[in-house]
C-alpha positions in Angstrom: -64.8 74.2 -0.3 -62.1 75.7 1.9 -62.9 79.0 3.5 -59.3 80.3 3.1 -59.5 79.8 -0.7 -61.5 83.1 -0.9 -59.5 84.7 1.9 -62.6 85.6 3.8 -60.7 86.8 6.8 -58.5 89.1 4.7 -61.6 90.6 3.2 -63.3 91.1 6.6 -66.2 88.8 5.8 -67.7 85.5 6.7 -69.2 82.5 5.0 -72.7 83.4 6.1 -72.4 87.0 4.8 -71.0 85.8 1.5 -73.7 83.2 1.0 -76.5 85.6 1.9 -75.1 88.2 -0.5 -75.0 85.6 -3.2 -78.6 84.7 -2.4 -79.6 88.4 -2.6 -77.8 88.7 -5.9 -79.5 85.7 -7.4 -83.0 86.9 -6.6 -82.1 90.3 -7.9 -80.9 89.0 -11.3 -83.0 85.8 -11.7 -85.4 87.6 -14.1 -82.6 87.4 -16.7 -83.4 83.7 -17.2 -86.8 84.5 -18.6 -86.0 87.8 -20.3 -82.9 86.7 -22.1 -84.5 83.4 -23.2 -87.5 85.1 -24.7 -85.4 87.6 -26.6 -83.1 84.9 -27.9 -86.1 82.8 -28.9 -87.2 85.6 -31.3 -84.0 84.8 -33.3 -85.4 81.4 -34.1 -83.6 79.6 -31.3 -85.8 77.0 -29.5 -87.1 78.6 -26.3 -86.3 75.8 -23.9 -82.8 75.5 -25.4 -82.4 79.3 -24.9 -83.4 78.9 -21.3 -80.9 76.1 -20.7 -78.2 78.1 -22.4 -79.0 81.2 -20.3 -78.8 79.2 -17.1 -75.6 77.4 -18.0 -73.7 80.6 -19.1 -74.8 82.4 -15.9 -73.6 79.4 -13.8 -70.3 79.2 -15.7 -69.8 83.0 -15.7 -70.3 83.3 -12.0 -68.0 80.4 -11.2 -65.3 81.9 -13.5 -65.6 85.2 -11.7 -65.6 83.6 -8.3 -62.7 81.3 -8.7 -60.5 83.3 -11.2 -61.0 86.8 -9.9 -62.4 86.1 -6.4 -64.6 89.1 -7.0 -68.3 89.5 -6.0 -69.4 90.3 -9.6 -72.4 88.6 -11.3 -71.8 87.5 -14.9 -75.0 86.9 -16.8 -76.2 87.6 -20.4 -76.3 91.4 -20.9 -79.5 93.3 -21.6 -78.9 95.2 -24.8 -76.4 92.7 -26.1 -79.1 90.1 -26.3 -81.2 92.6 -28.2 -78.2 93.1 -30.5 -78.0 89.4 -31.1 -81.6 89.0 -32.1 -82.7 92.3 -33.6 -79.4 93.4 -35.2 -77.5 90.3 -36.2 -80.5 88.1 -37.1 -83.4 90.4 -38.0 -81.5 93.3 -39.5 -78.3 91.7 -40.9 -80.1 88.5 -42.0 -77.8 86.1 -40.2 -79.4 82.9 -38.7 -78.9 82.2 -35.0 -76.2 79.5 -35.5 -74.2 82.1 -37.5 -74.8 84.7 -34.8 -73.6 82.2 -32.1 -70.4 81.8 -34.2 -70.1 85.6 -34.3 -70.5 85.6 -30.4 -67.7 83.0 -30.0 -65.2 84.8 -32.3 -66.0 88.1 -30.6 -65.3 86.4 -27.3 -62.0 85.2 -28.6 -61.1 88.8 -29.5 -62.3 89.9 -26.1 -59.9 87.4 -24.5 -57.1 88.8 -26.5 -57.9 92.3 -25.3 -58.4 91.3 -21.7 -55.2 89.3 -21.4 -53.0 92.0 -23.1 -52.6 95.8 -23.1 -55.1 96.2 -25.9 -57.9 96.9 -23.4 -56.2 100.0 -22.0 -55.3 101.2 -25.5 -58.8 100.8 -26.9 -60.3 102.4 -23.8 -58.0 105.4 -24.4 -58.5 106.0 -28.1 -62.3 105.7 -28.3 -63.9 109.1 -27.3 -66.0 109.1 -24.1 -68.9 110.7 -26.0 -69.2 107.7 -28.3 -69.0 105.3 -25.4 -71.9 107.1 -23.6 -73.9 107.3 -26.9 -73.7 103.5 -27.4 -75.2 102.9 -23.9 -77.9 105.5 -24.4 -78.8 104.2 -27.9 -79.1 100.7 -26.8 -81.3 101.9 -23.9 -83.7 103.6 -26.3 -83.8 100.4 -28.4 -84.7 98.4 -25.3 -87.6 100.9 -24.6 -88.8 100.5 -28.2 -88.8 96.7 -28.0 -90.5 96.8 -24.6 -93.3 99.1 -25.9 -93.8 96.8 -28.9 -93.6 93.6 -27.0 -96.2 94.9 -24.4 -98.6 96.0 -27.1 -98.3 99.7 -26.2 -97.2 100.5 -29.7 -98.1 98.7 -32.9 -96.4 98.6 -36.3 -99.7 98.0 -38.1 -100.0 96.5 -41.6 -98.1 99.4 -43.2 -95.2 99.1 -40.8 -96.1 102.5 -39.4 -95.7 102.9 -35.6 -98.9 103.8 -33.8 -100.4 103.6 -30.4 -101.7 100.1 -29.7 -105.4 99.2 -29.2 -106.3 100.7 -25.8 -108.9 98.0 -25.3 -106.4 95.2 -25.9 -106.0 93.0 -22.7 -102.3 92.7 -23.4 -101.8 96.4 -23.4 -103.8 96.8 -20.2 -101.9 94.0 -18.5 -98.6 95.5 -19.6 -99.5 98.9 -18.1 -100.7 97.4 -14.8 -97.5 95.3 -14.6 -95.4 98.3 -15.4 -96.9 100.3 -12.5 -96.2 97.4 -10.1 -92.7 97.0 -11.4 -92.0 100.7 -11.0 -93.3 100.8 -7.4 -91.2 97.7 -6.5 -88.1 99.2 -8.2 -88.4 102.6 -6.7 -88.9 101.2 -3.3 -85.8 99.0 -3.8 -87.6 95.8 -2.9 -85.2 92.9 -3.1 -85.9 90.9 -6.3 -88.1 93.6 -7.7 -88.0 92.5 -11.3 -88.7 88.9 -10.3 -91.7 89.9 -8.2 -92.9 92.1 -11.1 -92.7 89.1 -13.5 -94.7 87.0 -11.0 -97.3 89.8 -10.7 -97.5 90.2 -14.5 -98.0 86.5 -14.9 -100.9 86.6 -12.4 -102.4 89.6 -14.2 -102.1 87.7 -17.5 -103.9 84.8 -16.0 -106.8 87.1 -14.9 -107.1 88.4 -18.4 -106.8 84.9 -19.9 -103.7 85.8 -22.0 -101.2 83.3 -20.6 -99.1 81.7 -23.4 -100.0 78.2 -24.4 -97.3 75.9 -22.9 -99.3 72.7 -23.1 -97.0 69.7 -23.6 -94.0 71.6 -21.9 -94.7 70.5 -18.4 -91.5 68.4 -18.3 -87.9 69.4 -18.7 -86.4 68.2 -21.9 -82.9 68.9 -23.0 -83.4 67.7 -26.5 -83.9 71.2 -27.9 -80.6 72.2 -26.3 -78.9 70.0 -28.9 -79.9 72.7 -31.5 -78.2 75.4 -29.4 -75.0 73.9 -27.9 -72.0 74.6 -30.3 -74.6 75.2 -33.0 -72.1 77.0 -35.2 -72.3 77.9 -38.8 -69.2 79.2 -40.7 -70.9 79.7 -44.1 -71.1 83.5 -43.7 -67.9 84.3 -41.7 -66.3 86.1 -44.6 -69.4 88.2 -45.3 -69.3 91.9 -44.5 -72.3 91.6 -42.2 -70.5 89.0 -40.1 -67.3 91.0 -40.0 -69.0 94.2 -39.0 -71.2 92.4 -36.5 -68.2 90.8 -34.9 -66.4 94.1 -34.7 -69.4 96.0 -33.3 -70.2 93.3 -30.6 -66.5 93.2 -29.5 -66.4 97.0 -29.1 -69.7 97.1 -27.2 -68.8 94.3 -24.8 -65.2 95.5 -24.2 -66.2 99.1 -23.4 -69.3 98.2 -21.4 -67.4 95.6 -19.3 -64.3 97.8 -18.7 -66.6 100.4 -17.2 -68.7 98.0 -15.2 -65.8 95.9 -13.8 -63.9 99.0 -12.7 -67.0 100.4 -11.0 -67.8 97.2 -9.2 -64.3 96.4 -8.0 -64.0 100.0 -6.7 -67.3 99.7 -4.9 -66.2 96.5 -3.2 -63.0 98.2 -2.1 -60.8 96.0 -4.2 -59.8 98.0 -7.4 -56.8 95.8 -7.9 -59.1 92.9 -8.9 -60.3 94.7 -12.0 -57.7 93.1 -14.3 -58.6 89.5 -13.4 -62.3 90.3 -13.2 -62.2 91.6 -16.8 -60.3 88.4 -17.8 -63.0 86.3 -16.2 -65.6 88.3 -18.1 -63.8 87.8 -21.4 -63.6 84.0 -20.9 -67.3 83.8 -20.2 -67.9 85.8 -23.4 -66.0 83.3 -25.4 -67.8 80.4 -23.6 -71.3 81.9 -24.3 -70.9 81.3 -28.0 -70.3 77.6 -27.2 -73.1 77.2 -24.7 -75.6 79.0 -27.0 -76.2 82.4 -25.4 -75.6 86.0 -26.1 -72.6 87.6 -24.4 -72.5 88.0 -20.6 -71.6 91.2 -18.8 -70.6 92.3 -15.3 -74.2 93.1 -14.6 -75.3 96.3 -12.8 -77.2 94.1 -10.3 -73.9 93.3 -8.8 -74.5 96.4 -6.7 -77.0 94.4 -4.7 -74.4 91.8 -3.9 -71.9 94.4 -2.7 -74.6 96.2 -0.7 -75.5 93.0 1.0 -71.9 92.6 2.2 -70.4 90.4 -0.6 -66.7 91.0 -0.9 -65.3 87.7 -2.4 -66.0 85.2 -5.1 -67.9 83.0 -2.6 -71.0 85.2 -3.1 -70.7 84.9 -6.8 -70.2 81.1 -6.7 -73.3 80.9 -4.5 -75.4 82.8 -7.1 -74.0 80.5 -9.8 -75.0 77.4 -8.0 -78.6 78.8 -7.6 -78.6 79.5 -11.3 -77.8 75.9 -12.0 -80.6 74.7 -9.7 -83.1 76.9 -11.5 -83.0 74.6 -14.4 -85.7 72.6 -12.7 -88.1 75.5 -13.0 -87.9 75.8 -16.8 -91.5 74.4 -17.2 -92.8 77.2 -15.0 -90.7 79.9 -16.7 -92.3 79.1 -20.1 -95.6 80.4 -18.8 -94.3 83.9 -18.4 -96.2 86.2 -20.8 -95.0 89.3 -22.8 -96.8 91.7 -20.5 -94.5 90.5 -17.7 -91.3 90.9 -19.7 -92.0 94.2 -21.4 -92.0 96.4 -18.2 -88.5 95.1 -17.3 -87.2 96.1 -20.8 -88.7 99.5 -20.4 -87.2 100.1 -16.9 -83.7 98.8 -17.9 -83.8 100.9 -21.1 -84.7 104.0 -19.0 -81.8 103.4 -16.7 -79.4 103.1 -19.6 -80.8 106.3 -21.2 -80.0 108.2 -18.0 -76.3 108.1 -19.0 -77.1 110.9 -21.5 -76.3 113.3 -18.7 -72.7 112.3 -19.1 -72.7 113.5 -22.7 -70.7 116.7 -23.5 -72.9 118.9 -25.6 -71.0 122.2 -25.7 -68.6 120.8 -28.3 -70.6 120.0 -31.4 -67.9 117.9 -32.9 -68.4 115.6 -29.9 -72.1 116.0 -29.5 -73.4 115.5 -33.1 -71.7 112.1 -33.7 -73.0 110.9 -30.4 -76.6 112.2 -31.0 -76.7 110.6 -34.5 -75.4 107.4 -33.1 -78.1 107.4 -30.4 -80.9 108.2 -32.9 -79.8 105.7 -35.5 -79.9 102.7 -33.2 -83.6 102.6 -32.5 -84.6 104.2 -35.9 -82.7 101.6 -37.9 -83.3 98.9 -35.3 -79.6 98.1 -35.7 -77.0 98.7 -33.0 -74.2 98.0 -35.5 -75.5 100.6 -38.0 -75.9 103.2 -35.3 -72.4 102.6 -34.0 -71.1 102.8 -37.6 -72.7 106.2 -38.2 -71.3 107.6 -35.0 -67.8 106.4 -35.6 -67.8 107.7 -39.2 -69.1 111.2 -38.2 -66.7 111.7 -35.4 -63.4 111.9 -37.4 -65.2 113.7 -40.3 -66.5 116.5 -38.1 -63.1 116.8 -36.4 -61.4 117.1 -39.8 -64.0 119.6 -41.0 -63.4 121.8 -38.0 -59.6 121.7 -38.4 -59.1 119.5 -35.4 -58.0 116.2 -37.1 -55.1 115.7 -34.7 -57.6 115.2 -31.8 -58.6 111.9 -33.4 -56.5 108.8 -32.6 -55.2 107.0 -35.7 -57.0 103.7 -34.9 -60.3 105.7 -35.0 -59.6 106.7 -38.6 -59.1 103.0 -39.4 -62.3 102.1 -37.7 -64.2 104.8 -39.6 -62.8 103.6 -43.0 -63.8 100.1 -42.3 -67.4 101.2 -41.5 -67.5 103.3 -44.7 -66.3 100.3 -46.7 -69.1 98.3 -45.1 -71.7 100.8 -46.3 -70.1 100.9 -49.7 -70.4 97.2 -50.1 -74.1 97.3 -49.5 -74.5 100.2 -52.1 -72.7 98.3 -54.9 
């Protein structure tokens, strides 16, 4: 690999600095291999196949970002979007995982159309900031709910009522202990804090005798990946659930990544790279549907790469290569228990909820749609339904207050589509 390909001198960096930054970035985000895989597996996807898919899309995404945009931005499956895949598209909407992967691919194609045209700027302009913030906060609350349930801290019970879990349950105790360790590591900004927390949580589970049974999985087998790679199903592509799901996923990924990419390129001192970085992100989104994973995002952990001195795509490519090498550790990853995963979901969810401080509350026509959107996501356990409620209420309240002209015309179209979706379910 030629050093001048990444223009290291022009970026004021060196091979050693970039490689070390990539190493730091990998260990900061390596937890995603286990967390994303276990969430995808709850959609019915084979666990080992989900792990291979997570590794391959992280490898491919980082290489796309490194070579296409020459930016130090990590592209891995996004937290929140993986929850949308499993708990909204599969559990709530009733799609199977092959259909959901088809949805991811088509959404990726739409994302590519947005990123390689002026549509991105147009959409970013017409969608109210209050709704963008609300989507992030709502997904964060949903992550917290899932983390609490996965760790045994809350329990649905036989009547589906949510209640505090059994305080004597070893799983609950192990989750709380792991959460305390994870919080200390995170607050002290220890490199690879989530990875170390998972290792600690696995050790605690071993002490309590609650490690998952992974007997017979000591060797790497790619056979299950055959059920994941290009495992598309087009039987339901004309259903309202598929159409609404595709629209919702596209909106979430476009808005989230526009914000993340702009923030990361600005932090690296290269805001001019934002356009190509968004294009690389869109290409990886389309590729994820083929490789068998939920959609990648320009992850927040990129901040660790930039803080470590990463300024070019060489750091990202380094992280991508390390992702590919991690495929040999799949047998070990399968031993990670729920109590080691749940605290990470709780902390990441909490970080996303922090964005609520950016919500404008003095104007009720802005605040109420956002608040209902936030509440509906965890209460309905459907990101798509929560988004729909927010996007319907926004123009309705503006019209009711005599301020209809403040709403962009495309937003009225979006609201009507969501209303038609609910009408179909009522008929």
